[in-house]
C-alpha positions as CSV (number, residue, x, y, z in Angstrom):
1,M,0.0,0.0,0.0
2,E,2.9,2.3,0.3
3,R,3.6,2.2,-3.4
4,P,0.6,4.3,-4.6
5,E,1.3,7.0,-2.0
6,I,5.0,7.2,-3.1
7,V,3.9,7.3,-6.8
8,A,1.4,10.1,-6.0
9,L,4.0,12.1,-4.1
10,L,6.5,11.6,-6.9
11,L,4.0,12.9,-9.5
12,V,3.2,15.9,-7.4
13,G,6.9,16.6,-6.9
14,L,7.5,16.3,-10.6
15,L,4.7,18.7,-11.4
16,I,5.9,21.3,-8.9
17,G,9.5,20.9,-9.9
18,T,8.6,21.3,-13.6
19,G,6.7,24.5,-12.8
20,V,9.5,25.9,-10.6
21,G,12.1,25.0,-13.1
22,S,10.4,26.6,-16.1
23,A,9.8,29.7,-14.0
24,Y,13.4,29.8,-13.0
25,A,14.5,29.4,-16.7
26,R,12.2,32.2,-17.8
27,A,13.6,34.4,-15.0
28,R,17.2,33.7,-16.1
29,R,16.4,34.4,-19.7
30,G,14.6,37.6,-18.8
31,W,17.5,38.8,-16.7
32,A,20.0,38.0,-19.5
33,D,17.8,39.9,-22.0
34,Y,17.6,42.8,-19.6
35,Q,21.4,43.0,-19.2
36,T,21.8,43.0,-23.0
37,V,19.3,45.8,-23.5
38,R,20.7,47.8,-20.6
39,K,24.1,47.8,-22.3
40,T,22.6,49.0,-25.6
41,V,20.4,51.8,-24.1
42,P,23.2,54.5,-24.1
43,G,23.9,53.9,-27.8
44,A,20.3,53.9,-28.7
45,R,19.8,57.1,-26.7
46,R,22.6,58.8,-28.6
47,A,21.2,57.7,-31.9
48,A,17.7,59.0,-30.9
49,W,19.1,62.4,-30.0
50,L,21.1,62.5,-33.3
51,L,17.9,61.7,-35.3
52,I,16.0,64.4,-33.4
53,K,18.8,66.9,-34.2
54,V,18.8,66.0,-37.9
55,A,15.0,66.3,-38.1
56,T,15.0,69.7,-36.3
57,T,17.7,71.0,-38.5
58,K,15.9,70.0,-41.6
59,I,12.6,71.5,-40.4
60,G,14.5,74.8,-39.5
61,I,16.1,75.0,-42.9
62,I,12.7,74.4,-44.6
63,A,11.0,77.0,-42.4
64,L,13.8,79.6,-43.2
65,L,13.4,78.9,-46.9
66,L,9.6,79.3,-46.7
67,M,10.0,82.6,-44.8
68,G,12.4,83.8,-47.3
69,A,10.1,82.9,-50.2
70,V,7.2,84.7,-48.5
71,A,9.3,87.8,-47.8
72,Y,10.5,87.8,-51.4
73,A,6.9,87.5,-52.7
74,A,5.7,90.2,-50.4
75,A,8.4,92.7,-51.5
76,G,7.2,92.6,-55.1
77,P,9.2,93.1,-58.2
78,D,11.8,95.8,-58.5
79,D,10.8,96.9,-62.0
80,D,7.2,98.1,-61.4
81,P,5.8,99.7,-64.5
82,A,3.0,101.5,-62.6
83,A,5.4,103.2,-60.2
84,P,4.8,106.9,-59.6
85,G,7.0,109.2,-61.7
86,R,7.3,106.9,-64.6
87,T,5.8,107.8,-67.9
88,P,4.4,105.1,-70.0
89,G,6.1,104.5,-73.3
90,P,4.3,104.1,-76.6
91,S,2.9,100.7,-77.2
92,A,0.9,99.2,-80.0
93,T,-2.7,98.5,-79.5
94,P,-4.3,95.3,-80.7
95,S,-6.6,97.2,-83.1
96,E,-3.7,98.7,-85.0
97,R,-2.2,96.7,-87.8
98,Q,1.5,96.5,-88.0
99,G,3.2,97.4,-91.3
100,R,0.4,99.5,-92.9
């Protein structure tokens, strides 16, 4: 009669041992992954700041170019034919025929 009790205890011990062992293996794997990622964080942080700097620089250059284009368009042309003090020159009208 002792054999069934020993077999039952052995099975319960195997189930508990398997659960504890797999949890321990997962914890070790997680710790190793954490250490690996922890070592790569400073490099990733530097790369992120570099990308932010590049993007900010590009946005700044585009904004300056747009402001320059708006300022140039707002200033108007230098040779304005309707400026005060200028007399209009002779020009042909569409109703006149050339060469007659």
